[in-house]
C-alpha positions, 0 to 999 in steps of 0.5 A, a space after each residue: 500500500 505504501 509503495 502504491 501511494 509513493 508511486 502515485 505521488 511520484 506520477 503526480 509530481 512528474 505530470 505537473 512538470 510539463 505544465 506551467 513553470 513556477 516563477 518568482 513573485 518578483 519576476 515580471 510575467 511575460 506577455 503571451 506572444 501573438 506571433 504564429 508558431 513555425 507550424 502555422 507558417 511563421 519564420 523560423 529562428 534561423 530565417 529571422 537570423 538570416 534576415 537580420 544578417 542580410 545587411 551589414 552596418 554599411 548596407 552591403 549585403 552580408 548574405 547574398 543569394 548568389 553564395 548558393 552558386 559557389 561550385 562547379 557548373 557544366 555546359 555543353 561541349 566541355 564548357 565549365 563554370 567554376 565559382 568560388 568566394 573571393 573574400 569569404 562566404 558573405 562578401 558578395 565577391 567571387 572568382 569565376 573560372 570559365 571555359 566558355 568555348 573550346 579554345 578559351 578559359 580564363 578567370 574573372 572577378 565577379 560581384 553580386 548584384 541582387 540575384 545575379 553576378 556581374 563580370 567583364 569578359 573580353 571587355 564585355 560587361 556580362 551578367 550571370 543569372 539563374 535559369 532553367 536549361 530551357 531558358 538557356 536555349 541550349 538543347 543539351 541543357 533542356 529539361 534541367 532546372 538548376 542552371 545559370 545563364 550568361 546569355 541565350 546560347 550560353 548556359 551551365 547546369 549543376 552536374 
């Protein structure tokens, strides 16, 4: 009988642990939050931190969408585009090594400009943007979804 009573008391104590925590009488109570939970579609803490970190004090983008483009991209007929961060992951500055035809390969400095990279190749200002294989107009890339395009007729997709 004593063992059963102790078990019931222990269960009651454990059941109360998950309910409302005790707060000292001198501590101010927190107002209930009216913000929706993550399950209701509210931004997660990580999304809020990313949003807060998206610009630095100078206003320059700290975390730019083009950082996801770092790595190798493959085009048709041996064309390759390698994108690397130049000064660190959040700088928005890149080194682009590009084999853009059968005879030419060079390295260029590129800078993030919103959702594109801008660079100069052979004296021509170019803009690298996200695209699908179909948007590049290249039959070898047709149907691919994760691609970058310099101009119609010049595109690269993730391998």
